[in-house]
C-alpha positions as CSV (number, residue, x, y, z in Angstrom):
1,M,-95.6,5.6,-146.0
2,V,-93.6,8.5,-147.3
3,A,-95.3,11.5,-149.0
4,G,-93.5,10.8,-152.3
5,S,-95.2,7.5,-152.7
6,L,-98.6,9.2,-152.2
7,R,-97.8,11.3,-155.3
8,E,-97.5,8.1,-157.4
9,I,-101.2,8.3,-157.9
10,D,-100.7,11.5,-159.9
11,G,-99.0,9.5,-162.6
12,V,-102.0,7.2,-162.8
13,W,-104.4,10.0,-163.1
14,A,-102.3,11.8,-165.8
15,A,-102.4,8.7,-168.0
16,A,-106.1,7.9,-167.3
17,R,-108.4,7.6,-170.3
18,S,-111.4,6.2,-168.5
19,V,-112.5,5.1,-165.0
20,E,-114.9,2.3,-164.3
21,V,-116.8,3.2,-161.1
22,C,-118.5,0.1,-159.7
23,P,-120.4,-0.6,-156.5
24,V,-118.8,-3.7,-154.8
25,R,-122.3,-5.1,-154.0
26,P,-124.5,-4.1,-157.0
27,D,-128.3,-4.5,-156.9
28,E,-131.2,-3.1,-158.8
29,R,-131.0,0.4,-157.1
30,V,-127.3,1.1,-158.0
31,R,-125.2,0.7,-161.1
32,A,-121.7,0.9,-162.5
33,V,-120.6,3.9,-164.6
34,V,-117.7,4.5,-167.0
35,V,-116.2,8.0,-166.9
36,G,-114.4,8.8,-170.2
37,D,-114.6,12.6,-170.4
38,A,-111.2,14.2,-169.5
39,A,-112.9,17.0,-167.4
40,E,-114.9,14.4,-165.5
41,I,-111.9,12.2,-164.9
42,A,-110.1,15.3,-163.5
43,E,-113.0,16.0,-161.3
44,L,-113.1,12.5,-160.0
45,A,-109.3,12.5,-159.4
46,G,-109.8,15.6,-157.3
47,L,-112.7,14.0,-155.3
48,L,-110.4,11.0,-154.6
49,E,-107.6,13.1,-153.3
50,V,-106.3,11.7,-150.0
51,A,-104.9,13.4,-146.9
52,G,-101.3,12.1,-146.8
53,T,-100.6,13.1,-143.3
54,L,-102.0,10.0,-141.6
55,G,-100.7,6.5,-141.7
56,G,-102.4,3.8,-143.7
57,F,-105.2,1.7,-142.2
58,V,-105.6,-1.9,-143.4
59,C,-109.2,-3.2,-143.6
60,M,-110.1,-6.8,-144.4
61,C,-113.4,-6.1,-146.2
62,R,-113.8,-5.7,-150.0
63,G,-114.8,-2.1,-149.7
64,D,-117.9,-0.4,-151.1
65,V,-116.9,1.2,-154.5
66,T,-114.1,0.4,-156.9
67,F,-112.5,2.8,-159.3
68,T,-110.6,1.0,-162.1
69,V,-108.4,3.5,-163.8
70,R,-107.6,2.6,-167.4
71,G,-105.1,4.1,-169.8
72,E,-104.4,3.6,-173.5
73,R,-106.0,0.6,-175.1
74,G,-107.8,-0.2,-171.8
75,A,-104.7,-1.1,-169.8
76,V,-105.5,-1.1,-166.1
77,L,-103.3,1.5,-164.4
78,G,-104.7,1.1,-160.9
79,V,-107.7,0.0,-158.9
80,L,-108.7,2.1,-156.0
81,T,-111.3,1.0,-153.4
82,W,-113.3,3.3,-151.3
83,H,-114.5,2.0,-147.9
84,L,-117.5,4.2,-146.9
85,G,-116.8,6.0,-143.6
86,S,-113.1,4.9,-143.7
87,G,-110.8,5.7,-146.5
88,L,-109.4,5.0,-150.0
89,D,-107.2,2.0,-150.6
90,W,-104.7,1.4,-153.4
91,S,-102.2,-1.5,-153.3
92,A,-99.2,0.9,-153.7
93,W,-100.1,2.6,-150.4
94,G,-100.3,-0.6,-148.3
95,G,-103.5,0.6,-146.6
96,Q,-106.2,3.1,-146.6
97,R,-105.8,6.9,-146.7
98,P,-108.5,9.3,-145.5
99,L,-110.2,11.3,-148.2
100,A,-109.8,15.0,-148.2
101,R,-113.5,15.5,-149.3
102,P,-115.6,12.4,-148.5
103,A,-118.9,14.3,-148.5
104,E,-118.3,15.6,-152.0
105,L,-117.4,12.2,-153.3
106,T,-120.5,10.7,-151.7
107,R,-122.6,13.4,-153.4
108,W,-121.0,12.6,-156.8
109,L,-121.6,8.8,-156.3
110,V,-125.3,9.3,-155.2
111,E,-126.0,11.7,-158.2
112,R,-124.9,8.9,-160.6
113,R,-126.7,6.1,-158.7
114,I,-123.5,4.3,-157.9
115,I,-124.4,4.2,-154.2
116,G,-127.8,4.8,-152.6
117,P,-128.5,8.0,-150.6
């Protein structure tokens, strides 16, 4: 995967108007959240920054948390899936990329009860 294709995600974030953050396996202890504030979308985009230096890893599981990025009129711009302890997956990458700040993302998700502590 070339570095230029990693930057495609920047266009998705630039057009984002909301992000649905959902646990893949919801239960009574966790919940889904919709992020619609521009500053919080920017914060989330920063937390989902990937390290582009490593090759993509392909996992066969469904992941743990999905981030559905929506643009104008609710159009889906992209769906990213985080695999706890592994990486972030987006179909345009052809595999997972390691997160630059996984501990910070975990903290953000726990604070909003999207995942358990």
